BAMAR-948299 format. One record per residue: residue in three letters; x, y, z of N, C-alpha, C, CB in turn; residue number from 1. Coordinates in steps of 0.05 Angstrom, whole numbers, plus 5000, padded with zeros to 4 digits. Atoms other than C-alpha are relative to their C-alpha. Glycine has a CB too. Example, Ala and Ser with C-alpha at 12.3 -4.5 7.8 and 13.67 -1.06 7.14 Angstrom:
baba = Ala | nx = 5018 | ny = 4976 | nz = 5000 | cax = 5246 | cay = 4910 | caz = 5156 | cx = 5018 | cy = 5024 | cz = 5000 | cbx = 4980 | cby = 5001 | cbz = 5025 | lumro = 1
baba = Ser | nx = 4984 | ny = 4976 | nz = 4999 | cax = 5273 | cay = 4979 | caz = 5143 | cx = 4985 | cy = 5022 | cz = 5014 | cbx = 5009 | cby = 5009 | cbz = 4971 | lumro = 2
END
This chain:
baba = Unk | nx = 5011 | ny = 4982 | nz = 4975 | cax = 2407 | cay = 2155 | caz = 4831 | cx = 4989 | cy = 4987 | cz = 5023 | cbx = 4979 | cby = 5018 | cbz = 4991 | lumro = 1
baba = Unk | nx = 5006 | ny = 5017 | nz = 4980 | cax = 2378 | cay = 2101 | caz = 4869 | cx = 5020 | cy = 4987 | cz = 5015 | cbx = 4986 | cby = 4983 | cbz = 4991 | lumro = 2
baba = Unk | nx = 4979 | ny = 5009 | nz = 4986 | cax = 2442 | cay = 2072 | caz = 4885 | cx = 5013 | cy = 5017 | cz = 5019 | cbx = 5017 | cby = 4991 | cbz = 4983 | lumro = 3
baba = Unk | nx = 4986 | ny = 4978 | nz = 4978 | cax = 2467 | cay = 2140 | caz = 4914 | cx = 4982 | cy = 5000 | cz = 5023 | cbx = 5003 | cby = 5034 | cbz = 4988 | lumro = 4
baba = Unk | nx = 5016 | ny = 5000 | nz = 4976 | cax = 2405 | cay = 2142 | caz = 4956 | cx = 5000 | cy = 4978 | cz = 5016 | cbx = 4975 | cby = 5005 | cbz = 4994 | lumro = 5
baba = Unk | nx = 4995 | ny = 5025 | nz = 4985 | cax = 2415 | cay = 2070 | caz = 4980 | cx = 5027 | cy = 5007 | cz = 5018 | cbx = 5005 | cby = 4973 | cbz = 4978 | lumro = 6
baba = Unk | nx = 4974 | ny = 4992 | nz = 4988 | cax = 2490 | cay = 2092 | caz = 4997 | cx = 4993 | cy = 5021 | cz = 5022 | cbx = 5020 | cby = 5012 | cbz = 4978 | lumro = 7
baba = Unk | nx = 5006 | ny = 4976 | nz = 4976 | cax = 2460 | cay = 2157 | caz = 5035 | cx = 4991 | cy = 4983 | cz = 5024 | cbx = 4973 | cby = 5024 | cbz = 4991 | lumro = 8
baba = Unk | nx = 5014 | ny = 5012 | nz = 4980 | cax = 2413 | cay = 2114 | caz = 5075 | cx = 5019 | cy = 4984 | cz = 5016 | cbx = 4978 | cby = 4983 | cbz = 4989 | lumro = 9
baba = Unk | nx = 4983 | ny = 5017 | nz = 4986 | cax = 2464 | cay = 2064 | caz = 5093 | cx = 5022 | cy = 5015 | cz = 5015 | cbx = 5011 | cby = 4980 | cbz = 4982 | lumro = 10
baba = Unk | nx = 4983 | ny = 4982 | nz = 4980 | cax = 2510 | cay = 2117 | caz = 5119 | cx = 4991 | cy = 5012 | cz = 5021 | cbx = 5010 | cby = 5020 | cbz = 4988 | lumro = 11
baba = Unk | nx = 5022 | ny = 4993 | nz = 4980 | cax = 2453 | cay = 2145 | caz = 5157 | cx = 5000 | cy = 4980 | cz = 5021 | cbx = 4971 | cby = 5002 | cbz = 4987 | lumro = 12
baba = Unk | nx = 5004 | ny = 5018 | nz = 4982 | cax = 2442 | cay = 2085 | caz = 5188 | cx = 5023 | cy = 4991 | cz = 5022 | cbx = 4992 | cby = 4979 | cbz = 4984 | lumro = 13
baba = Unk | nx = 4974 | ny = 5006 | nz = 4988 | cax = 2515 | cay = 2073 | caz = 5207 | cx = 5005 | cy = 5023 | cz = 5022 | cbx = 5025 | cby = 4999 | cbz = 4976 | lumro = 14
baba = Unk | nx = 5001 | ny = 4980 | nz = 4984 | cax = 2514 | cay = 2138 | caz = 5237 | cx = 4983 | cy = 4999 | cz = 5025 | cbx = 4994 | cby = 5020 | cbz = 4985 | lumro = 15
baba = Unk | nx = 5023 | ny = 5002 | nz = 4977 | cax = 2455 | cay = 2127 | caz = 5281 | cx = 5010 | cy = 4976 | cz = 5017 | cbx = 4966 | cby = 4994 | cbz = 4987 | lumro = 16
baba = Unk | nx = 4991 | ny = 5021 | nz = 4983 | cax = 2485 | cay = 2062 | caz = 5304 | cx = 5018 | cy = 5010 | cz = 5019 | cbx = 5013 | cby = 4980 | cbz = 4986 | lumro = 17
baba = Unk | nx = 4977 | ny = 4988 | nz = 4987 | cax = 2549 | cay = 2100 | caz = 5324 | cx = 4991 | cy = 5018 | cz = 5023 | cbx = 5016 | cby = 5017 | cbz = 4979 | lumro = 18
baba = Unk | nx = 5013 | ny = 4982 | nz = 4976 | cax = 2505 | cay = 2151 | caz = 5363 | cx = 4987 | cy = 4988 | cz = 5018 | cbx = 4983 | cby = 5018 | cbz = 4993 | lumro = 19
baba = Unk | nx = 5017 | ny = 5015 | nz = 4978 | cax = 2469 | cay = 2100 | caz = 5398 | cx = 4972 | cy = 5004 | cz = 4992 | cbx = 5004 | cby = 5013 | cbz = 5031 | lumro = 20
baba = Unk | nx = 5026 | ny = 4992 | nz = 5005 | cax = 2405 | cay = 2118 | caz = 5364 | cx = 4987 | cy = 4976 | cz = 4988 | cbx = 4999 | cby = 5024 | cbz = 4982 | lumro = 21
baba = Unk | nx = 5013 | ny = 5025 | nz = 5008 | cax = 2374 | cay = 2045 | caz = 5359 | cx = 4980 | cy = 4995 | cz = 5016 | cbx = 5017 | cby = 4978 | cbz = 5001 | lumro = 22
baba = Unk | nx = 5026 | ny = 5002 | nz = 4986 | cax = 2310 | cay = 2018 | caz = 5383 | cx = 5005 | cy = 4993 | cz = 5029 | cbx = 4980 | cby = 4979 | cbz = 4987 | lumro = 23
baba = Unk | nx = 5000 | ny = 5007 | nz = 4973 | cax = 2339 | cay = 1987 | caz = 5445 | cx = 5005 | cy = 5019 | cz = 5021 | cbx = 5017 | cby = 4982 | cbz = 5003 | lumro = 24
baba = Unk | nx = 4989 | ny = 4981 | nz = 4981 | cax = 2366 | cay = 2052 | caz = 5470 | cx = 4975 | cy = 5024 | cz = 4999 | cbx = 5034 | cby = 5012 | cbz = 4990 | lumro = 25
baba = Unk | nx = 5025 | ny = 4981 | nz = 5006 | cax = 2294 | cay = 2092 | caz = 5450 | cx = 4988 | cy = 5005 | cz = 5030 | cbx = 4975 | cby = 4984 | cbz = 4978 | lumro = 26
baba = Unk | nx = 5018 | ny = 4993 | nz = 4971 | cax = 2264 | cay = 2127 | caz = 5513 | cx = 4967 | cy = 4994 | cz = 4992 | cbx = 5005 | cby = 5038 | cbz = 5011 | lumro = 27
baba = Unk | nx = 5027 | ny = 5008 | nz = 5001 | cax = 2195 | cay = 2102 | caz = 5522 | cx = 4983 | cy = 5027 | cz = 4996 | cbx = 4991 | cby = 4982 | cbz = 5027 | lumro = 28
baba = Unk | nx = 5018 | ny = 4973 | nz = 5002 | cax = 2166 | cay = 2173 | caz = 5525 | cx = 5000 | cy = 5012 | cz = 4972 | cbx = 5011 | cby = 5023 | cbz = 5020 | lumro = 29
baba = Unk | nx = 4998 | ny = 4989 | nz = 5026 | cax = 2190 | cay = 2185 | caz = 5456 | cx = 4978 | cy = 4991 | cz = 4979 | cbx = 5026 | cby = 4994 | cbz = 4989 | lumro = 30
baba = Unk | nx = 5022 | ny = 5011 | nz = 5017 | cax = 2133 | cay = 2182 | caz = 5402 | cx = 5011 | cy = 4983 | cz = 4978 | cbx = 4983 | cby = 5022 | cbz = 4987 | lumro = 31
baba = Unk | nx = 4993 | ny = 5019 | nz = 5024 | cax = 2140 | cay = 2126 | caz = 5349 | cx = 4975 | cy = 4997 | cz = 4983 | cbx = 5010 | cby = 4971 | cbz = 5009 | lumro = 32
baba = Unk | nx = 5021 | ny = 5002 | nz = 5018 | cax = 2101 | cay = 2115 | caz = 5289 | cx = 5004 | cy = 4974 | cz = 4985 | cbx = 5000 | cby = 5025 | cbz = 4981 | lumro = 33
baba = Unk | nx = 5001 | ny = 5030 | nz = 5012 | cax = 2087 | cay = 2041 | caz = 5266 | cx = 4978 | cy = 5000 | cz = 4979 | cbx = 4994 | cby = 4976 | cbz = 5024 | lumro = 34
baba = Unk | nx = 5014 | ny = 5007 | nz = 5021 | cax = 2058 | cay = 2014 | caz = 5205 | cx = 4972 | cy = 4988 | cz = 5012 | cbx = 5018 | cby = 4980 | cbz = 4982 | lumro = 35
baba = Unk | nx = 5030 | ny = 5016 | nz = 4989 | cax = 1982 | cay = 1984 | caz = 5213 | cx = 5003 | cy = 4974 | cz = 5005 | cbx = 4977 | cby = 5000 | cbz = 4979 | lumro = 36
baba = Unk | nx = 4998 | ny = 5029 | nz = 4998 | cax = 2006 | cay = 1917 | caz = 5199 | cx = 5021 | cy = 4995 | cz = 5021 | cbx = 5009 | cby = 4987 | cbz = 4972 | lumro = 37
baba = Unk | nx = 4982 | ny = 5001 | nz = 4982 | cax = 2060 | cay = 1923 | caz = 5256 | cx = 4984 | cy = 4992 | cz = 5027 | cbx = 5014 | cby = 5026 | cbz = 5000 | lumro = 38
baba = Unk | nx = 5013 | ny = 5008 | nz = 4974 | cax = 2041 | cay = 1886 | caz = 5321 | cx = 5005 | cy = 5016 | cz = 5022 | cbx = 5006 | cby = 4976 | cbz = 5006 | lumro = 39
baba = Unk | nx = 5001 | ny = 4978 | nz = 4981 | cax = 2064 | cay = 1945 | caz = 5360 | cx = 4986 | cy = 5023 | cz = 4997 | cbx = 5020 | cby = 5008 | cbz = 5003 | lumro = 40
baba = Unk | nx = 5016 | ny = 4979 | nz = 5008 | cax = 2017 | cay = 1990 | caz = 5327 | cx = 4976 | cy = 5001 | cz = 5021 | cbx = 4989 | cby = 4996 | cbz = 4970 | lumro = 41
baba = Unk | nx = 5020 | ny = 4997 | nz = 4983 | cax = 1967 | cay = 2021 | caz = 5378 | cx = 4976 | cy = 4986 | cz = 5002 | cbx = 4995 | cby = 5020 | cbz = 4997 | lumro = 42
baba = Unk | nx = 5026 | ny = 5014 | nz = 5002 | cax = 1906 | cay = 1992 | caz = 5345 | cx = 5003 | cy = 4971 | cz = 5001 | cbx = 4986 | cby = 5007 | cbz = 4974 | lumro = 43
baba = Unk | nx = 5000 | ny = 5029 | nz = 4997 | cax = 1933 | cay = 1921 | caz = 5350 | cx = 5008 | cy = 4995 | cz = 5026 | cbx = 5018 | cby = 4987 | cbz = 4981 | lumro = 44
baba = Unk | nx = 4992 | ny = 5009 | nz = 4973 | cax = 1949 | cay = 1927 | caz = 5424 | cx = 4982 | cy = 4984 | cz = 5014 | cbx = 5005 | cby = 5021 | cbz = 5017 | lumro = 45
baba = Unk | nx = 5019 | ny = 5018 | nz = 4984 | cax = 1885 | cay = 1897 | caz = 5447 | cx = 5004 | cy = 4971 | cz = 4997 | cbx = 4971 | cby = 5006 | cbz = 4992 | lumro = 46
baba = Unk | nx = 4993 | ny = 5028 | nz = 5006 | cax = 1909 | cay = 1831 | caz = 5417 | cx = 5022 | cy = 4993 | cz = 5016 | cbx = 5006 | cby = 4996 | cbz = 4973 | lumro = 47
baba = Unk | nx = 4971 | ny = 5012 | nz = 4987 | cax = 1977 | cay = 1832 | caz = 5457 | cx = 4994 | cy = 5004 | cz = 5032 | cbx = 5031 | cby = 5020 | cbz = 4989 | lumro = 48
baba = Unk | nx = 4998 | ny = 4998 | nz = 4971 | cax = 1987 | cay = 1824 | caz = 5529 | cx = 5029 | cy = 5002 | cz = 5006 | cbx = 4986 | cby = 4976 | cbz = 5017 | lumro = 49
baba = Unk | nx = 4973 | ny = 4994 | nz = 4991 | cax = 2051 | cay = 1854 | caz = 5560 | cx = 4998 | cy = 5023 | cz = 5012 | cbx = 5020 | cby = 5000 | cbz = 4981 | lumro = 50
baba = Unk | nx = 4998 | ny = 4980 | nz = 4982 | cax = 2079 | cay = 1908 | caz = 5598 | cx = 5003 | cy = 5023 | cz = 4980 | cbx = 5024 | cby = 4996 | cbz = 5021 | lumro = 51
baba = Unk | nx = 5000 | ny = 4976 | nz = 5015 | cax = 2073 | cay = 1982 | caz = 5575 | cx = 5021 | cy = 5015 | cz = 5016 | cbx = 4971 | cby = 5014 | cbz = 4997 | lumro = 52
baba = Unk | nx = 4984 | ny = 4985 | nz = 4989 | cax = 2121 | cay = 2036 | caz = 5587 | cx = 4994 | cy = 5014 | cz = 5028 | cbx = 5007 | cby = 5016 | cbz = 4982 | lumro = 53
baba = Unk | nx = 5003 | ny = 4991 | nz = 4972 | cax = 2085 | cay = 2064 | caz = 5647 | cx = 5002 | cy = 4981 | cz = 5022 | cbx = 4976 | cby = 5012 | cbz = 5002 | lumro = 54
baba = Unk | nx = 4995 | ny = 5019 | nz = 4981 | cax = 2087 | cay = 2004 | caz = 5681 | cx = 5028 | cy = 4988 | cz = 5003 | cbx = 4983 | cby = 4981 | cbz = 4996 | lumro = 55
baba = Unk | nx = 4969 | ny = 5001 | nz = 4995 | cax = 2162 | cay = 1994 | caz = 5673 | cx = 5012 | cy = 5019 | cz = 5012 | cbx = 5015 | cby = 4998 | cbz = 4979 | lumro = 56
baba = Unk | nx = 4989 | ny = 4978 | nz = 4984 | cax = 2175 | cay = 2061 | caz = 5702 | cx = 4981 | cy = 5010 | cz = 5024 | cbx = 5006 | cby = 5024 | cbz = 4981 | lumro = 57
baba = Unk | nx = 5020 | ny = 4995 | nz = 4982 | cax = 2119 | cay = 2059 | caz = 5753 | cx = 5011 | cy = 5013 | cz = 5029 | cbx = 4985 | cby = 4974 | cbz = 5004 | lumro = 58
baba = Unk | nx = 4986 | ny = 4997 | nz = 4975 | cax = 2172 | cay = 2063 | caz = 5811 | cx = 5011 | cy = 5028 | cz = 4998 | cbx = 5024 | cby = 4978 | cbz = 5005 | lumro = 59
baba = Unk | nx = 4988 | ny = 4978 | nz = 4998 | cax = 2195 | cay = 2133 | caz = 5789 | cx = 4983 | cy = 5021 | cz = 5015 | cbx = 5007 | cby = 5006 | cbz = 4975 | lumro = 60
END
């Protein structure tokens, strides 16, 4: 059963890549959920310095 689920997940990942659903193509206004230990998590942002989505698109 685990092997079958892994095949389904791999097929889904390939489908997402073919459709262009990859992090590089993500719109900045789309919500994203990060793990707490991920450096991109909102609770960890005070430790980072960098541009935000709003500053990237301020000219709109």
